[in-house]
Structures are given as structure tokens and as C-alpha cells.
N, C-alpha and C positions, 0 to 999 in steps of 0.2 A: 737626504735629498728632499723629502717631503717638507721639512721645516724651511729649507732654503727656497723651495718652489713657492710656498705660501708667502714667504717674506718678500720675494722679488715681485710676485704678482700684486701683493698688497701695496707695495711701494709705488707701483704705477697706477693701479685702480683708485687709490686714495686721492689722487689729484683731480678726480672727476666728481662732480656733485650730482650727476644724473644716475638713474638706474637703468640705463640703456647701454647695450653692448652690440657692436656690429662685428660679424664674422664675414670677412671679405675673400671671395674667390675670384677666379679670372674668367668666368663666363661673360659673354658679350653684353648681357643685360646690365653689368656693372657700369658700362658706358652711359647708361640712361639715368644714372643717379648723380645729381650735382654734387661736387666734392664737399660743399659746405654742409650737406646733410650730415656728414660724419663729424663735423666740428663739435667739440664739447662732449664727446662720448668716447668710451674705450673702444678701440678698433683692434681686432685680432686678424692678422693676415695669414693666408695659406700660401706656402711656397714663396714665390716672389711677387705676390699680389700687392706688396707695399710699393711697387712701381706704379700702381694705379692711384693709391692714396697712402701717405706715410703712416703705416700701422704703428701702434704702440708695442704690440707683441707679434712676432712672426714665428711660425712653426714650419719646419721642413726636415727632410732627411736625405733627399737626393743630392748628388754631387752637382748636377746641372744648376741647381739653385745658387750654389756658391759662385759659379761663373756669372750668373745673371746679376747677383748682388755686387760682384766685383766690377761689373760694367757700370751699373747705375749708382753705386755707392750705398752703404747701409743707411736705412732710415729708421728702423725700429729701435725702441729703447732696449728691448729684450728679445733674444733669440732662443727658442726652445728647440733643440736639435740633437740628433745622435751623431752628427758629423764633427769634424775637427775644425769647424769654422771659427776664424779669429777676426772679427771686424775691427775697425779703427777704434781708438779710445773714445769713451763716452757711450758705447753700446755694450750691454751685458750679454753673456751667453751662459745658458744653463744646459749642460749635457744631460740628456735623458736617454734611457734605453729605447731602442727601436724594436717594435714587434711586427714582424711581417704577417701578412694575412694568409691563412690557410683555410681550407674548407672546414676543418674541425674547429678552427679558432674564431670563426665569424661570431658565434654566440658569445664567446668570451670577450671579444672586442666591445660588443654592445654592453655587456655586463660591467666592463671596466669603467664605463661612464660614471657609475655610482661608487667606484672604489676610491680609496684614499690616495694611492700612489699615482703619479703621473708618468705616462709613457708616450712616446711618439708613435702613433698608430700609422699603419699603412694608409688608411683612409683618414687624411689629416683633419678634416672638419670634426671628426670624433674627438680628437685631442683638443681642438679649439672649444668644443662644447664642454669638455672637462675643465678647461681654464675658466670658462664662463660660470660653471658650477662652483668653482673655487671662489670666484668673486662674490657670488651670491652668499656663500657661507661666511666669507670675511665681512661682508656688509650686514649680514644678519637679516636680509630681506630679499624678496623675489626680484629677479632681473628680467627685463624684456630683451630678448636676443633677436636681432634681424640678420637673416642669412642672405647676403647680397652677392650676386655673381655665381650662383650655383644653379645653372640652367639644366644640367644633366642631359644636355643635347650636344654631343661632341661635334656633330656636323656643322654647328654654328660657329665653330672656331673660338678665338680668344677675344677678351676685351682688348682695347687699344692700349699699348704702352709704348713709350719712346724707346727707340733703339731696337736691337735684335730680340726676337722671340726665342727663348730657350725652352728646352723640354727633353724628356727622355723617352726612349722606345719609339716604335712606329705608330702610325695613325690607327691601325687596326687594334693594336694593344691598348692605345689610349681610349678608343671608343668602347672597348670591352670593359675597361676599368671604370670609366665614368658611368656606363650603363648600370653596372652592379651597385655603384655607390648610392644611387637613388633608393634602392631597397634598404640599404643600411641607414639612410637618413630617415626613412619612414619608421624603421625599427627604433631609432633613437627618439623620435617624437613620442612613441608609445612609452619607452622606458623613462623618459624625463617628466612624465605626468606627475604632479605633486612633488617635483624635485627642487622647486625654487627658480626654475627657468621657464619662461613663457616664450617659446620659440616661434618666430614668424618667418616663414619662407617668403622671400620677395621675388615675384616673377609671374609667370602665366600658367603654372601647372595647376592641376585640379586641387591640390592641397595648399597652394599659395594663399597666404593670409591677406596680402595686398600686392598691388602692382608697383612697378618702379615709379610710375607717375603719382600714385597715392602716397608712396613713401616720401617723394620729393615735396608734395604738398603738406605732408604732416610735419616735416622737419625744416621746411623753409617757408614759414609764414611771412606775410607782408610785414616788413619792419615798422610800418606805421601802425601796427596793431589792428589791422583790419580796416583802416581808413581807406578811402578811395585814393587812386594815384594822385600825387601832389607834386607840384614844382617846389621842392623844398629850398628855402633860402638860407637855412642855417647849416653850416658844415660841422659834422661831428667827428672829432679826432680821437682815435684809439691810441693813446700814448703808451707804447710798449716799454719805454725807458730802456733798461738793460735786462729786463725780465726774461729775455730769450737766452740769457747766459752764454751768448756767443755760439749757440747751438743752432745751426741752420734749420734742422728738422723741427726743433721746438719753435723757432721763429715762423716757419711755414704754418704750423698748426695755429699759432696765435693770429697770423694774418688771415687765414681762412675763417677762423672763428669770429674775428672782428668784422670781416666782410659779411659773413652770414648774419650777424647781428644788426647790420645796417650802417656801419661806419662809412664815412665818406673818404677819410684819410687814415693812413697808418703813420705813426711818427716813431722814429728811433733816435738814438743819441750817438754823437761821435766826439771823442776827445783824443788828443795825442797824450797818451798816458805818461810818457817819459818827460814831457815838458810841463804838463798841467800840474803834476804833483812833484813835491820835493823829493830828493833822494832819501831823506829820512822817513818821509811818509811811505814811500814804496818799499823800504826795507823793514818797516814795522811788522811785527808778527800778526798774522791773520789766518784763521783756520777756514779752509774751504777745500772742496775736492780738487782744486787746481794747483795747490801748493801750500806753502807755509807763511807766505808774506802777503801784504796788501798789494804789492806789485804783481804777484802771481795772479791774484784774484782779478785785479782791474784789467790786466792784459787779456785774460780769457774773455771778459765781457765785451771787448771791442770787436766790431764787425770788420771783416777784411774787404778788400776790393771785390773778391769773388762773391762774398756774401751780399754786398750792395748790388752787384750785377744780378744775382739771383733774386733779390728782393724786387728790383725793378721789373724783371721778366715776370715774376709771379703776380705782381700788382697789375701789370698790363693785361695779363691773361684774365684776371678776375674782374678788371674794370674798376679798380679802386686806386685813389691817389696815394702818394707817400711823400714825406719830407723828413728833414733831419734837424734836431737841435744840435747846433755846432758851437762848441765851447771854446775854440781857439783857432788861430789863423791857419796853422798847418792842416787842421781838420777841414776848415772852410775850403781851402784850395783843393783838398783831397775829394770832397763830396761833389764839387762842381763838375767833375768829370762824369758823374752819373746823372746829371741834369735833373735834380729833384724839382718838384713843382714849386716849392717854397723853401725858404730858409728860416729856421727858428733861432732866435737869440734869447736864451733863457735868463731869468732873474739872477741866476748864480753869477753871471758875469756882467751885471749892470755897472760895475765900477771899472770895467776894462774898456774905458772910453776910446783909447787909441785903436784897439781892434775893432770896436763897433763903428768907429768913423771910417775905417778902411772898407768895411763891408758896405756901409752906406754909399761910399763913393764908387764902388765897383759893381754893385748888384744890379742885374737886369731883370730881376724877378721879385715877386712879393716877399716882404719880410714880416714874419710873425714875431713881435717883440713883447715879451712878458715883462710886466712892470712891478713885480713883487719887490719889496724892500726899497722902493723909490718914492719920490714926492713930486710936488708941482715943478720944482726946479729941474728935475730930470725930465719931466714931460716936455717942458719948454725946449730943453736941449735936444731931445729926440725929434720933436717936430721940425726944428731947424736943420738938424744933421741929416735926417732921412727925407728931406723935402723932395728929393728927385727919384725915389724908388717908385715903381709902378703902383704898388699897393702897400700900405702899412697897416697891418693888423695890430691894433693896440689891445693887448690882452691883460685885463685886470687879473691879478693873482695875489694871493697871500702865501708866503713861502713856508709857513708852518705846516707840518704833516702830523695829524690832520689840522686844518684851519678851524679855529673856534668860530662859531657862528657870528659872534660880535665883531670879528675882524675880517669877515669876508668882503664887506663894503661893496656889495653888488651895485650900489648906486653909482659907483665910478663908471660902470658900463654905460649908464644913462648919460653921463658926462661925455664919454667917448662917442656916443650916438649923436649928441648935439654937435660935437666937432665935425662929425661926418657929413652933417647937413650943409656946411659951408665948404667942406673939403672932401669930395667923394673918394679920394684915394685912401682915406682913413676908413678902416673897417673895425667896428667894435667887436671885442672877443672876450672870452672868459676861460681861465684855466682853473678847473675845479680841484682844489685840494681839500675841500670840505666833504663830509660824509654824505653818501646818497646822491639823490637827483634834484632835491628841492632848490638848492642854491643855483644850480645850472638852469633850471626852468625859470627862476626869477631873472636870471641874466638874459635869457632869451626874451622875456617880457620887457626888459630894460633896453633891448635893442641889439643884443649880441648876435652876430652873424657867423660866429665860430665858437664852439665850446669844446673843451679838451678834458678828457678823463683818463686817468692812469688805469692800466689793465695789467693783469698777471695771468699766469697759467698754472693754477693750483698753488700749493704751498710747499715750502722746503724748510728743513730744519736748520740749514746753514745760511740761506740767502736772506738778505735784507729785503723785506717787502714793506712799502709804505702802507699805512693803515687804511688809506682810502682807495687803494687799487681794487677794481672790480674783477672778479674771477671769471675768465673766459670759459672755464670748464663748467660753469653754471649759467643760469639765465640772467645773471646780474647785469651784464653790459647790454644785452638785448632789451631788458626792461628799461634801462637808462635811456637807450635810443628811443624806445617807444614813448617815454615821458617827454623827451625833447620834441618829438613830432606832435604829440598831443598838445604841448604848450604852443607850438607854432600854429597849429590849427585854431586854437582858442584865441590867440592874439589877432589873427586875421589881418585886416587892413586898417591903416590909419585914416582912410577916407570914409567918412560917414555916409552910408547909403542904405536903402531899404534892402534887406536880405530876402532871398527867394522864399525863405520859410515864414516870413512875416505876412500877416494879412489883418485887416481891420474887422473886428467882430461887429462893430456898429458903424455903418456907413451913413453919411448924410444923404438924405433923399433928394 
């Protein structure tokens, strides 16, 4: 059990680049923490706290939690439980022994924090701290743990969750249990000194290390990197591609992380697998968790109608836009039902001129058109064919992954910028397949009003990740956004004028 426990925890924790862990309870103070605070860090949920935010690991033992999870649908990657819970495929369960709390066993429960074996404790946050200690040992360095939603004041009720509130026992019993848990928490703080865990209680208790407002300020800095509020002119796109693996919960974490980093739009892809690929390609051997053929793999990566409806609702709640790279006509007709802000036509299908022409003739929204693997003749065809769309985002791209610096040709963006001077429907743009941020910053300087960067959510042994995707579990994409905003500020206006910071040292008398 110990080896399996370590392996499962390591498999999840290793996708994050931070040394931050959140343990999430259901106290009402959790409502005061913006969801994007949790993005990019390991989240351990207690009972059904994953209904507040999709935890990576959930710990429970009571049967009422199963009923709650059945109503909301499982969100965690791993469930540590003593119950017979069987979530849908894609979610792992590790059965662990449950140790009920007795008067004589209280000291032993605190002692087990430093033991090797994992058990599901009656006081569940003790088990969560044990998981956090395991992560610290696996990473070989100290971890900062934030305890969110542990108010230890039962009279305040619960944090808000959608749907019915579940629970066990009456209110008097609940009040008694929560009251005594505060003592165990203080005991745990003492025991965990020099353990590799730096535990921060978030709230308004005398021992709280910071308030919910301070936590929000700490983990949700201004995406401009501390610059004043600015009317940004450049749209920044977090291109998820299919790195969500067709997993709605993974997609949610990616969207929230991209939003927290300052992205203006989320972009996903859609293709009709059965017509886009040949029968031979679909039947070809391919090793993945989803089957043994390439077809099994590609079908899993596609988002369903329910997934798109979920994405639309999530993005509306967060206040971030979304759109789709649509690779074929069946997919184009499919996504229109969800009314995305824009339609992207990628370089991959630049030779599919019949399809592109039909989109041009029927679209009533902006078109983002990537121009990788094309030349001046294609540009002339595009300008004529798409002359009636409301906006045409001409997106310079090189289709190589990664793009060599010598082939990025950011100067093409300057050419598109000149075209936009005589035709305001044209919006210069840049799709970054080059490494890092520098090429994108140059594109902004050349006049790009949209830049796109591929993102991923950790790494996987079996999945294809392009070499230039920025990892949302680290600060990479947030840093990229900051560089774009810095570039935009430095470029400023094309109109020459005296800046407020300027003054003459020597004035004429």
C-alpha cells in the first residue's frame, strides 16, 4: 500500500512546478478565495470540497460523500478513501484503512502524521497533511501548505456549492466534532515543525498566518507585472490544443490557470476524427491510456457538445473569451451552435480551399486565419475570398515545432500591419511556435494585435507535447503574458508627443 500510495501521489504532484499545496475544506471563508488562486498548485480536498474547486486529490470516508459526488460528478484525479467508491473512468481510487477517533487514540492520530503508512483519519485534514508530507519527501524540499476553508466555527455554516448540501449527523454532533478539530490542528502545527511542511492557516483566527484577502493578493498579482491598469490592445490567446486530453476537469484547471495568468482568450480544437483521418490512419497501432489504435487516441481527445457547453459557461463565469480551431466542415457546423467569439482556420488546412471558401461565405463573425506554409499567392486569395467577414485576423506563423528563429519572419506581421492601415477589417496577429517570449514581443512591436501561445498542463509519458508549449502548472505562461504587456507599454503610441515624464533641464530665458 505504501509504495502504491507514493507512486500515485507522485504521479499527480510531479505535474506541478510549484512548492505550494492547498488543503481545501468547506468552511465559508473558502468563498472569499478566488478560484484562480488555486491554479497551478496541488489541491487536496476534504470530503466533497472538490465541489468548490476541482481538487487533484480528495480524501473521505463517510457514505454521504459518495452521494454528493454522484450528484456533482467526480472531479479529483485520485480518491483516498476507506469506502467502496467507484468513480467513472479516468479517476483513480486507493483504498486505505479508516481509523476512528477515540479518546485514547487522539495522541496516536497526531503521531501518525510522521509515520510511513497512510490511513484515512477521522479528522480528515490530518490525512491531507500526511499527503502533503509525502509530497515534500518525494520532491526532496520543503512545501508551503495553505489551509483554506477551515474556520472551526460550525455556526457559520458551509461554503457555497451548487446543488444540495450533503452531510452526516445532526448539527450538535457537527458542532462538537468541528470544535475539537481545532485542538488537533494546533497539535499538528506543533508536530510538523522541522518536518518539511510550512503550514499556513488562512482565516481570521489568532493563529492564522494570513487572511483570505492577503492570500488572494499573494496568488493573484496584476498580470501586467505591477503596471498600472491599462487598456490593453493586444489579445493574448492560450492555445490548449488537445492537451486537455478530452478530460473536462483537466480542461477546467487549464482554463482557470490561463485566466489567472492574464490570457484574454482560450482556444481549443475541433475535428471530425472519422472523416479527417483515413481508415488506415485510424487503425494504425498507437499506445495510449485510451486504447491500442490511433483512432482510440484521437477520439478521446475530442470535446463533446456537453464539454463545449461547459467551456462556454466556465469562460462566461470567469470573464474570458474562447474560440475554436475548426479543421473541417462538420466541425464548423457543430461549433456554431455554441456561438464562439471567433473561428480559427489553422495552417494545417490551408490547401482545403473549398472548405475555407464556404466558411468565408457563411461566417458572421471574425476569422482568425493562420498563414503557415503559405505564400503571397495565398495571401491574395485570402484577401479576396474573405473580403466580407467582419474581421480578418491575419496570423503570421511557421508550422515547424519549434520554429527556428531564422524562419519566424516576424517582419510579415509588419506587412499585415500596413495592410490594416488601408483596410481596418484586417487585424495583424502572430502564432508563436518559437521558443519563449521574444519572438512574440517583437511581433507586438511590429503591430500584432493578437498573439497566440501553446500551453500544456504538466507532462505525460504517453502524450505528444509540442516543444514550445508553456506549462500552466508553472509561472511560464504568466511570465509570457507579463512580457507581452511590458512590450505593449514600451511601444506606446505612434503619435509623437511630449511625455509627462519629460522636462527641459535647460530652458530658454
